[in-house]
C-alpha angles and dihedrals in degrees: 000000000000118000115243114245117232114242115222110230107206119238125239090256092052092051092048091052093050090051094053090042089054090050091050094048093051109120094240091052092048091048094047098037092229144081137176118228132185136181116263119227092249093053117089122238088233092059092041090052092047091051093049091050089051089050091051090060090064107092096203094055125080119201112209118186114219125212093250093057095262121125124225114212115207131187136166110257090207091056091047091054093047 
């Protein structure tokens, strides 16, 4: 009898990172070199803060807080292509 494989259930942090990665990789965001992100209600503040800390470690990405609490991510499209 074959063993059952354990299915990895993604954590809230992993789901958040996938969502933000999807937003960053969107054609318009890639063309413009910017995207605005915000925390969704079901995402914890802890996961959100951790993800922002991780993004802050990337030299080529600027995090610009917006008045409404959203965060604008900005990067140079020329640097991204290099």
